[in-house]
C-alpha angles and dihedrals in degrees: 000000000000122000118238121230091248094061109092117227126220092263092050091054090055091056095060112124094239091058094059110100093199091062091050090049090051091048091050092049091049092048092047092049093050091046090051092050092051091047092052090050090051091049091048093052093049096051116057121211118240117230115253113228110242137167128231093295136038115193089347091302119119114244094211135033116261117251113271115268116252113249112242116221115239 
């Protein structure tokens, strides 16, 4: 009895995407990476940063905008 083209063979079944371990590894790495990102965001929201005391300048950059210049009448 001849096989039809629609009948999958044993080698075709091994080529299915869900039977490829590299794809499962990639999916696990992606899920773990996304889970880690979400966990870091949750940790960042729970723990507030304390303000660092600074002067008027940090690395020679002013920390506040200078007061606006007074307009001189003409």
